[in-house]
C-alpha positions as CSV (number, residue, x, y, z in Angstrom):
1,M,-17.3,15.9,-14.5
2,S,-14.9,18.5,-15.8
3,S,-11.2,17.9,-15.9
4,K,-8.3,18.8,-18.1
5,W,-6.2,15.7,-17.2
6,S,-5.9,12.5,-19.1
7,T,-7.5,9.2,-18.1
8,K,-4.1,7.7,-17.6
9,R,-3.5,10.0,-14.6
10,L,-6.7,8.7,-13.0
11,F,-5.5,5.1,-12.9
12,V,-5.3,3.9,-9.4
13,L,-3.0,1.1,-8.2
14,F,-4.7,-1.0,-5.6
15,L,-3.0,-0.6,-2.2
16,T,-0.8,-3.5,-1.3
17,F,1.2,-2.3,1.6
18,T,1.9,-5.9,2.4
19,M,4.3,-8.4,3.8
20,V,5.9,-10.9,1.4
21,L,3.1,-13.3,0.8
22,S,-0.1,-11.4,1.7
23,V,-3.0,-11.5,-0.7
24,F,-5.9,-9.3,-1.6
25,A,-9.0,-11.1,-2.8
26,G,-11.2,-9.2,-5.2
27,C,-8.5,-8.0,-7.6
28,T,-8.3,-11.1,-9.8
29,P,-9.6,-12.1,-13.2
30,Q,-13.3,-12.8,-13.7
31,G,-14.5,-16.4,-13.2
32,K,-14.1,-19.1,-15.9
33,D,-16.8,-19.0,-18.6
34,T,-18.6,-22.3,-18.3
35,G,-21.1,-21.5,-21.0
36,K,-23.9,-22.0,-18.5
37,T,-26.7,-19.6,-17.9
38,A,-25.7,-17.5,-14.8
39,E,-28.0,-18.6,-12.1
40,L,-26.8,-17.3,-8.8
41,D,-26.2,-19.7,-6.0
42,A,-28.9,-19.5,-3.3
43,E,-26.2,-18.8,-0.7
44,Q,-23.9,-16.0,-1.7
45,Y,-20.7,-16.0,0.3
46,I,-16.9,-15.9,-0.1
47,N,-14.2,-17.2,2.1
48,T,-10.7,-15.7,1.9
49,Y,-7.8,-14.9,4.2
50,L,-5.3,-12.3,5.5
51,V,-1.9,-13.2,6.7
52,A,-2.1,-10.9,9.7
53,D,-4.7,-9.3,11.9
54,P,-5.5,-5.7,10.9
55,T,-4.0,-3.2,13.3
56,T,-7.0,-0.9,13.2
57,L,-10.1,-0.1,11.2
58,D,-9.8,3.6,12.0
59,P,-9.4,5.1,8.5
60,S,-7.3,8.0,10.0
61,L,-4.9,5.5,11.6
62,R,-4.8,2.7,9.1
63,S,-1.3,1.9,8.0
64,D,-1.3,-1.7,6.7
65,S,-2.8,-3.7,3.9
66,Y,-4.8,-6.0,6.2
67,S,-6.8,-3.0,7.5
68,S,-7.1,-1.6,4.0
69,S,-8.6,-4.9,2.7
70,I,-11.4,-4.5,5.2
71,L,-11.9,-0.8,4.9
72,V,-12.2,-0.8,1.1
73,N,-15.2,-3.2,1.5
74,T,-16.8,-1.5,4.4
75,L,-16.4,2.2,3.7
76,E,-17.3,4.3,0.6
77,G,-15.3,7.3,-0.5
78,L,-16.1,10.0,-3.0
79,V,-15.0,7.9,-5.9
80,R,-14.1,4.3,-6.8
81,M,-11.6,3.1,-9.4
82,E,-13.3,0.2,-11.1
83,E,-13.3,-1.7,-14.3
84,R,-15.6,-1.3,-17.3
85,N,-15.1,-3.3,-20.5
86,G,-11.6,-4.2,-19.6
87,E,-10.5,-0.6,-18.9
88,Y,-10.1,1.4,-15.7
89,Y,-13.1,3.5,-14.9
90,L,-13.4,6.2,-12.3
91,N,-16.9,5.5,-10.9
92,R,-19.0,7.4,-8.5
93,G,-18.9,6.6,-4.8
94,D,-20.6,8.9,-2.3
95,A,-20.2,11.7,-4.9
96,E,-22.7,11.4,-7.8
97,R,-20.7,14.0,-9.8
98,W,-17.8,16.4,-9.4
99,E,-16.2,19.4,-11.1
100,S,-13.3,21.7,-10.8
101,N,-12.6,25.3,-11.5
102,E,-10.6,26.4,-14.6
103,D,-7.1,25.9,-13.0
104,G,-8.0,22.7,-11.1
105,T,-7.5,24.2,-7.6
106,V,-11.1,24.1,-6.4
107,W,-13.0,20.8,-6.6
108,T,-16.7,20.5,-5.8
109,F,-18.3,17.1,-5.1
110,Y,-22.0,16.6,-5.1
111,L,-23.0,13.7,-2.8
112,G,-25.8,11.2,-3.5
113,D,-28.1,9.7,-0.9
114,N,-25.9,7.1,0.7
115,K,-26.5,6.1,4.3
116,W,-24.5,4.6,7.1
117,E,-25.4,1.2,8.4
118,D,-27.6,2.8,11.1
119,G,-29.6,4.8,8.6
120,V,-27.9,8.1,9.2
121,P,-27.3,10.0,5.9
122,V,-23.7,10.5,4.6
123,T,-23.1,14.3,4.6
124,A,-20.4,16.7,3.4
125,D,-19.7,17.6,7.1
126,Q,-18.6,14.0,7.7
127,Y,-16.0,14.4,5.0
128,V,-14.9,17.7,6.4
129,Y,-14.6,16.2,9.9
130,S,-12.6,13.2,8.6
131,L,-10.1,15.2,6.6
132,R,-9.6,17.6,9.5
133,R,-9.1,14.7,11.9
134,S,-6.5,13.1,9.7
135,S,-4.7,16.4,9.2
136,A,-4.6,17.2,13.0
137,P,-1.1,16.6,14.4
138,E,-2.5,15.0,17.6
139,T,-4.2,12.3,15.5
140,G,-0.8,11.1,14.1
141,S,-2.3,9.8,10.9
142,P,0.4,7.7,9.0
143,N,-1.3,8.5,5.7
144,S,-1.8,12.2,6.2
145,Y,0.7,12.9,3.4
146,F,-2.0,12.1,0.9
147,L,-3.8,15.2,2.1
148,A,-0.7,17.4,1.3
149,P,-2.3,19.0,-1.8
150,I,-5.1,20.5,0.3
151,K,-4.7,24.2,1.1
152,N,-3.1,24.9,4.4
153,F,-2.5,21.2,5.1
154,E,1.2,21.6,6.1
155,A,0.6,24.4,8.5
156,V,-2.4,22.5,10.0
157,N,-0.4,19.3,10.3
158,K,2.5,21.1,12.0
159,G,0.0,22.7,14.5
160,E,0.7,26.2,13.1
161,L,-3.0,26.7,12.0
162,D,-6.2,25.4,13.5
163,V,-7.8,22.5,11.6
164,T,-10.7,24.8,10.6
165,E,-8.2,26.5,8.3
166,L,-7.8,23.3,6.2
167,G,-9.1,23.9,2.6
168,V,-12.3,21.8,3.0
169,R,-15.8,23.0,3.6
170,A,-19.4,21.8,3.4
171,I,-21.3,24.2,1.2
172,D,-24.4,22.4,2.3
173,E,-25.4,19.0,3.5
174,K,-24.6,17.3,0.2
175,T,-22.0,19.6,-1.4
176,L,-18.3,19.3,-0.4
177,E,-15.6,21.7,-1.6
178,I,-11.9,20.9,-1.5
179,T,-9.5,23.7,-2.2
180,L,-5.9,22.8,-3.2
181,S,-2.8,24.9,-2.7
182,E,-1.9,24.4,-6.4
183,P,-3.1,22.3,-9.3
184,V,-2.1,18.7,-8.7
185,P,-2.1,16.3,-11.7
186,S,-3.0,13.2,-9.7
187,F,-5.6,14.6,-7.3
188,L,-8.6,12.5,-8.4
189,S,-6.5,9.4,-8.0
190,M,-5.5,10.5,-4.5
191,I,-9.1,10.8,-3.2
192,D,-9.7,7.0,-3.7
193,T,-7.4,6.4,-0.7
194,T,-8.8,5.4,2.7
195,V,-7.6,8.6,4.4
196,Y,-10.2,10.5,2.2
197,Y,-13.1,8.3,3.5
198,P,-15.8,10.0,5.6
199,Q,-16.1,9.5,9.4
200,R,-18.8,9.9,12.0
201,Q,-17.8,12.5,14.6
202,D,-20.4,11.2,17.0
203,K,-19.1,7.7,16.9
204,V,-15.4,8.7,17.1
205,E,-16.1,10.8,20.2
206,E,-18.4,8.1,21.7
207,W,-15.9,5.3,21.3
208,G,-12.7,7.2,21.8
209,E,-9.6,5.0,21.6
210,K,-11.8,1.9,21.0
211,Y,-12.8,3.3,17.6
212,G,-11.9,0.8,14.9
213,S,-10.6,-1.8,17.4
214,E,-13.5,-4.2,17.5
215,A,-16.5,-5.0,15.4
216,Q,-18.9,-3.1,17.7
217,Y,-16.7,0.0,17.4
218,T,-16.9,0.3,13.6
219,I,-19.6,1.8,11.4
220,S,-20.0,1.3,7.6
221,N,-21.2,3.3,4.7
222,G,-19.9,0.9,2.2
223,P,-21.1,-2.4,0.5
224,F,-20.5,-4.5,3.7
225,K,-20.3,-4.0,7.4
226,V,-18.3,-5.8,10.1
227,A,-20.4,-8.5,11.8
228,S,-17.7,-10.0,13.9
229,W,-13.9,-9.7,14.6
230,T,-12.2,-12.5,16.5
231,H,-8.7,-11.2,16.7
232,N,-6.0,-13.4,15.1
233,S,-8.8,-15.8,14.0
234,S,-11.4,-14.3,11.6
235,I,-13.3,-11.2,10.4
236,V,-16.8,-11.6,9.1
237,L,-18.4,-9.0,6.8
238,V,-22.1,-9.0,5.9
239,K,-24.0,-7.0,3.3
240,N,-24.9,-3.5,4.3
241,D,-28.5,-3.0,3.2
242,Q,-28.3,0.8,3.8
243,Y,-25.6,1.1,1.1
244,W,-26.7,3.3,-1.8
245,D,-25.9,0.6,-4.4
246,A,-27.0,-2.4,-2.3
247,E,-29.0,-3.8,-5.2
248,N,-25.7,-4.5,-7.1
249,V,-24.1,-6.2,-4.1
250,K,-24.8,-9.9,-4.4
251,L,-22.7,-11.4,-1.6
252,E,-24.4,-11.8,1.8
253,K,-21.2,-12.7,3.7
254,V,-17.4,-12.4,3.3
255,T,-15.3,-14.3,5.8
256,Y,-11.6,-13.5,6.2
257,Y,-9.6,-16.1,8.1
258,I,-6.4,-14.9,9.7
259,M,-3.7,-17.3,8.5
260,P,-0.1,-16.2,9.1
261,D,1.4,-19.6,8.0
262,E,1.5,-20.1,4.2
263,T,1.1,-23.9,4.4
264,T,-2.1,-23.3,6.3
265,Y,-3.7,-21.2,3.6
266,Y,-2.3,-23.4,0.8
267,N,-4.0,-26.4,2.4
268,A,-7.1,-24.5,3.1
269,F,-7.4,-23.7,-0.6
270,E,-6.8,-27.3,-1.6
271,A,-9.5,-28.4,0.8
272,G,-12.0,-25.9,-0.5
273,E,-12.1,-23.9,2.7
274,I,-11.1,-20.6,1.0
275,D,-11.9,-19.4,-2.5
276,F,-8.8,-17.3,-3.2
277,V,-5.1,-18.0,-2.7
278,G,-1.8,-16.4,-3.8
279,T,1.6,-18.1,-3.8
280,G,5.2,-17.3,-4.2
281,K,6.3,-20.9,-4.2
282,T,7.0,-22.7,-7.4
283,E,5.8,-26.1,-6.2
284,W,2.4,-24.7,-5.2
285,L,2.2,-22.6,-8.3
286,E,2.4,-25.7,-10.5
287,R,0.1,-27.6,-8.2
288,F,-2.6,-25.0,-8.3
289,K,-2.2,-24.5,-12.1
290,S,-3.0,-28.2,-12.6
291,R,-6.4,-27.8,-11.0
292,E,-9.3,-27.8,-13.4
293,D,-11.6,-26.0,-11.0
294,T,-9.3,-22.9,-10.7
295,V,-8.6,-19.7,-12.6
296,Y,-5.0,-18.5,-12.6
297,N,-4.1,-14.8,-12.8
298,S,-0.5,-13.4,-12.9
299,Y,0.7,-9.8,-13.4
300,T,3.5,-7.5,-12.2
301,S,2.1,-5.4,-9.4
302,A,3.0,-2.0,-8.0
303,T,4.3,-3.5,-4.7
304,I,8.0,-3.3,-3.9
305,T,9.8,-5.5,-1.4
306,Y,12.6,-3.6,0.3
307,S,14.8,-3.2,3.3
308,F,15.1,0.1,5.1
309,F,17.5,1.7,7.5
310,N,17.0,3.6,10.8
311,T,19.1,6.7,9.9
312,E,18.9,7.7,13.6
313,D,20.7,4.6,14.7
314,E,24.4,5.1,15.8
315,L,25.6,2.8,13.0
316,F,23.1,3.4,10.2
317,K,23.2,7.2,10.5
318,N,26.3,6.8,8.2
319,A,25.5,6.9,4.4
320,N,28.5,4.8,3.4
321,I,27.4,2.0,5.8
322,R,23.9,2.1,4.4
323,K,25.3,1.9,0.9
324,A,27.4,-1.1,1.8
325,F,24.3,-3.0,3.2
326,M,22.2,-2.0,0.1
327,L,24.8,-3.0,-2.5
328,A,25.8,-6.3,-0.8
329,I,22.6,-7.9,-1.8
330,D,22.5,-9.4,-5.3
331,R,18.9,-8.8,-6.5
332,E,18.9,-11.5,-9.0
333,D,20.1,-14.0,-6.4
334,I,17.7,-13.1,-3.7
335,N,14.8,-13.3,-6.2
336,E,15.9,-16.9,-7.2
337,V,16.7,-18.1,-3.6
338,C,14.0,-16.4,-1.6
339,F,11.2,-15.6,-4.1
340,S,11.6,-18.7,-6.3
341,G,12.4,-16.5,-9.3
342,L,8.8,-15.2,-9.3
343,R,9.5,-11.5,-8.7
344,V,11.1,-8.8,-10.7
345,P,14.6,-7.7,-9.5
346,T,14.3,-4.0,-8.9
347,Y,17.1,-1.4,-8.8
348,G,15.2,1.8,-7.9
349,W,12.6,2.8,-5.4
350,V,9.9,3.6,-8.0
351,V,8.6,0.2,-9.3
352,P,8.7,-0.6,-13.1
353,T,4.9,-0.4,-13.4
354,I,4.7,3.4,-12.7
355,S,4.8,6.0,-15.4
356,V,4.8,9.8,-15.8
357,G,2.4,10.5,-18.6
358,D,3.2,8.1,-21.4
359,R,6.8,7.4,-20.3
360,N,7.7,4.5,-18.1
361,Y,9.5,6.1,-15.1
362,R,12.0,3.3,-14.5
363,E,13.1,3.2,-18.1
364,A,13.7,6.9,-18.0
365,A,15.4,7.0,-14.6
366,G,17.6,4.0,-15.1
367,D,18.6,1.2,-12.7
368,M,20.3,3.3,-10.0
369,V,21.5,0.5,-7.8
370,K,23.1,-1.2,-10.8
371,E,24.8,2.1,-11.7
372,M,26.2,2.3,-8.2
373,L,27.6,-1.2,-8.4
374,E,29.2,-0.5,-11.7
375,E,30.9,2.7,-10.4
376,L,32.3,0.7,-7.5
377,K,33.6,-2.0,-9.9
378,Q,35.3,0.6,-12.1
379,N,37.0,2.0,-9.0
380,G,38.3,-1.4,-8.0
381,Q,36.1,-1.5,-4.9
382,T,33.4,-3.7,-3.4
383,P,30.6,-2.9,-0.9
384,K,32.9,-3.9,1.9
385,D,35.1,-1.0,1.1
386,L,32.2,1.3,1.7
387,L,31.5,-0.4,5.0
388,L,35.1,0.1,6.1
389,K,35.0,3.7,5.0
390,G,31.9,4.3,7.0
391,M,33.4,2.5,10.1
392,E,36.4,4.8,9.8
393,E,34.2,7.9,9.7
394,L,32.4,6.7,12.8
395,G,35.7,5.7,14.6
396,L,34.6,2.0,14.7
397,G,37.9,0.5,13.7
398,N,38.3,-1.9,10.7
399,D,36.8,-5.2,11.9
400,P,33.2,-5.7,10.6
401,S,32.8,-8.9,12.7
402,K,32.7,-6.7,15.8
403,L,29.7,-4.7,14.6
404,K,26.4,-5.4,16.3
405,V,23.8,-5.4,13.6
406,T,20.2,-6.7,13.9
407,F,17.9,-7.2,10.9
408,S,14.2,-7.2,11.9
409,L,11.7,-9.4,10.1
410,A,7.9,-9.3,10.4
411,G,7.2,-13.0,10.5
412,T,8.1,-16.2,12.3
413,D,7.2,-18.9,9.8
414,E,9.5,-21.0,7.7
415,W,9.8,-18.5,4.9
416,F,11.0,-15.8,7.1
417,R,13.4,-18.2,8.9
418,N,14.9,-19.1,5.5
419,L,15.1,-15.4,4.6
420,G,16.9,-14.7,7.8
421,E,19.5,-17.4,7.2
422,Y,20.0,-16.1,3.6
423,L,20.7,-12.6,4.9
424,Q,23.1,-13.8,7.5
425,Q,25.1,-15.7,4.9
426,V,25.2,-12.9,2.4
427,Y,26.3,-10.2,4.9
428,K,28.9,-12.5,6.4
429,R,30.3,-13.4,3.0
430,E,30.1,-9.9,1.4
431,L,30.8,-7.6,4.4
432,G,32.2,-9.8,7.1
433,V,29.3,-8.9,9.4
434,N,27.8,-11.4,11.9
435,L,24.1,-10.5,11.5
436,E,21.5,-11.1,14.2
437,I,17.9,-11.7,13.1
438,S,14.9,-10.5,15.1
439,F,11.7,-12.4,14.2
440,A,8.3,-11.0,15.4
441,E,4.7,-11.0,14.4
442,W,3.6,-8.1,12.2
443,G,2.0,-6.0,15.0
444,I,5.1,-6.2,17.3
445,F,7.4,-5.6,14.4
446,Y,5.5,-2.5,13.2
447,D,5.2,-1.1,16.7
448,N,9.0,-1.4,17.1
449,V,9.5,0.3,13.7
450,T,7.3,3.3,14.6
451,K,9.2,3.7,17.9
452,G,12.5,3.6,16.1
453,N,13.5,0.3,17.9
454,Y,15.3,-1.3,14.9
455,Q,18.4,-1.0,12.7
456,I,17.3,-2.6,9.4
457,G,13.8,-3.7,8.6
458,F,12.1,-5.6,5.7
459,M,8.7,-4.8,4.3
460,G,6.7,-4.2,1.2
461,W,4.8,-1.1,0.0
462,G,2.3,-0.8,-2.8
463,A,1.3,2.3,-4.8
464,Y,-2.2,3.7,-4.8
465,Y,-1.9,5.4,-8.1
466,N,0.2,5.8,-11.2
467,D,2.6,8.6,-10.4
468,P,6.0,8.6,-8.7
469,Y,4.8,11.1,-6.2
470,D,2.8,8.2,-4.6
471,V,5.9,6.4,-3.4
472,L,8.6,9.2,-3.4
473,S,6.5,11.4,-1.1
474,L,6.8,8.7,1.6
475,F,10.3,10.1,2.4
476,V,9.4,13.8,2.7
477,S,10.6,15.0,6.1
478,D,7.2,15.8,7.5
479,Y,5.7,12.5,6.5
480,D,8.5,9.8,6.9
481,A,5.9,7.1,6.2
482,I,8.7,4.4,6.1
483,E,9.9,5.5,9.6
484,T,13.5,5.9,8.6
485,G,14.0,9.2,10.5
486,W,15.7,10.7,7.4
487,K,15.3,14.3,6.6
488,N,16.6,16.2,3.5
489,A,15.4,19.7,2.6
490,Q,16.6,19.4,-1.0
491,Y,14.6,16.2,-1.5
492,D,11.5,17.8,0.1
493,E,11.7,20.7,-2.3
494,L,12.1,18.5,-5.4
495,I,9.1,16.5,-4.4
496,R,7.0,19.6,-3.6
497,R,7.9,21.0,-7.0
498,A,7.2,17.8,-8.9
499,S,3.8,17.3,-7.3
500,T,2.5,20.5,-8.9
501,E,4.5,20.6,-12.1
502,M,2.1,20.2,-15.0
503,D,4.8,19.8,-17.7
504,E,5.4,16.0,-17.8
505,D,9.1,16.2,-18.9
506,K,9.9,18.7,-16.1
507,R,8.0,16.6,-13.6
508,L,9.8,13.5,-14.7
509,Q,13.2,15.1,-14.2
510,L,12.3,16.4,-10.8
511,Y,11.4,12.9,-9.7
512,I,14.6,11.5,-11.1
513,D,16.6,14.1,-9.2
514,A,14.8,13.3,-6.0
515,E,15.2,9.5,-6.3
516,T,18.9,10.1,-7.0
517,I,19.3,11.7,-3.6
518,L,17.2,9.0,-2.0
519,I,19.1,6.0,-3.5
520,K,22.5,7.0,-4.9
521,D,23.5,9.8,-2.5
522,E,21.9,8.7,0.8
523,A,20.8,5.0,0.4
524,V,17.9,5.5,2.8
525,V,16.1,2.5,1.5
526,S,17.2,-0.7,-0.4
527,P,14.8,-1.7,-3.2
528,L,14.9,-5.5,-3.8
529,A,12.1,-6.8,-6.0
530,T,8.8,-5.9,-7.4
531,S,6.1,-8.4,-6.7
532,R,4.3,-10.5,-9.2
533,V,0.8,-11.6,-8.3
534,N,0.2,-15.3,-8.8
535,Q,-3.3,-15.7,-7.7
536,F,-5.8,-18.6,-7.9
537,V,-9.6,-18.3,-7.7
538,R,-12.3,-21.0,-7.7
539,D,-14.0,-21.0,-11.1
540,Y,-17.5,-20.5,-9.6
541,V,-16.4,-17.0,-8.4
542,H,-17.4,-14.2,-10.8
543,G,-17.7,-10.4,-10.9
544,Y,-14.3,-9.4,-9.8
545,S,-11.9,-7.3,-11.8
546,T,-9.9,-8.5,-14.8
547,L,-7.4,-5.8,-14.2
548,G,-4.7,-6.0,-11.6
549,F,-5.0,-2.5,-10.1
550,S,-8.7,-1.7,-9.7
551,N,-10.2,-0.9,-6.3
552,M,-13.5,-2.7,-6.4
553,G,-13.0,-5.1,-3.5
554,F,-15.9,-7.6,-3.3
555,K,-18.6,-5.2,-4.3
556,Y,-19.6,-7.0,-7.5
557,V,-18.5,-10.5,-6.7
558,Y,-21.0,-13.4,-6.8
559,T,-20.9,-17.2,-7.2
560,V,-22.5,-19.5,-9.7
561,G,-22.2,-23.3,-9.3
562,R,-20.5,-23.6,-6.0
563,P,-20.3,-27.4,-5.3
């Protein structure tokens, strides 16, 4: 492989576009060293859980962490970010090797002999088809922005050019060429995302809208394949014997139980019904820590919890009103009350774990929300003053209690009920607003968000890789991945320039300028906290990553000494 970019730029942060307490098994520390000779259990299986049913297993349409958890185990991309000797390691996937031209604008990937579960070879044409399908405007891929570096992507995505003009081509059956518009420092990190996975045109056309909706409408070229999918109950994966590296896959079966209620999965772990669990509750944290048969892992993740505004709403189209709702929340307080003090209060959209080169981005950019609060204080004002100013601008009088504001939450369990009550109390006290709360299951919530049927929403988003572009690009006008409806040409230009700027200091400043518009000037999104993973794993489970942000899934997991 030839590349002029440092290893740090290749670090991938495992995707955790997740609601508050969802968990990804397979990204935890290796099993406890018992000192025994590793003799594999006769039956190799793992039981874990998701807190919501995946919306789709179509890699072009995947938009949530639950779908990603399955796809990373059932599909193989060009590369995989793994761990080797305690360090991140960019391993081969379908591509045995790769190289770029001198300026990094043309990348050539040489595929190995991987096969799909039905024995059909994986080819360069399948990658070309997949990338074109995800770029096509009629597909409506929510992750298409990851394809932005590819030559002609924007024109193709807008319908101005045919998909055949996208900068991808199959030189031959096993050689894929991807041409970029400009050199992109983080390109190799980007191609580990699910939107870069290959797809079978024959199956997509045969199954139509059913593609990715049921077990029988999926097809795997990865370590596992989908054996069954009982919606809102369980998903069962089994080993894919056609996989190119099948000899290193030990597990024969992986069962995901769909468990929306946290008490259910806590009790399931206690009872030995699942092998992994994560918690954000202090009492359960201490309870699980006391177990002698469990390995505990904790680290700050790249997942941010946030609220976001529908800028096309009649009320929240006003920036001062958005600022008032953003600044009314005390991040230290919500962390203690709603997250048991187990998260990191966050004052900017880019989480504290992301860097530009060797410089931590958050340290360089500062805590923007804190700075806004300090400026208000110096002016003798409070967030309520901003609300009243915004109401005046909209001709809504000066009585916040008459405003109709609904805050949408993607959950119905006790935790979300408590969060809803907390938000009502805060906004009543700080702004004088009588807040309504809308509770819905994830699928309904997200459908409403994509249709613009909300005023304020609450979600989490996790970075794929270690560069601010990953999360700041979500707000580019043509992508709008957070579904705020916000558009800003100056912001778009800053992100475009930053994505191709090879000078780290200049790139850092471009990102800071863009985030300043997003947070300080426009308050499009309200960052609240960065998640910390508190995960527990049975001590008979081995072979998973010791690093928090690798993308290995269950490929190398095995069990020794399961009771």
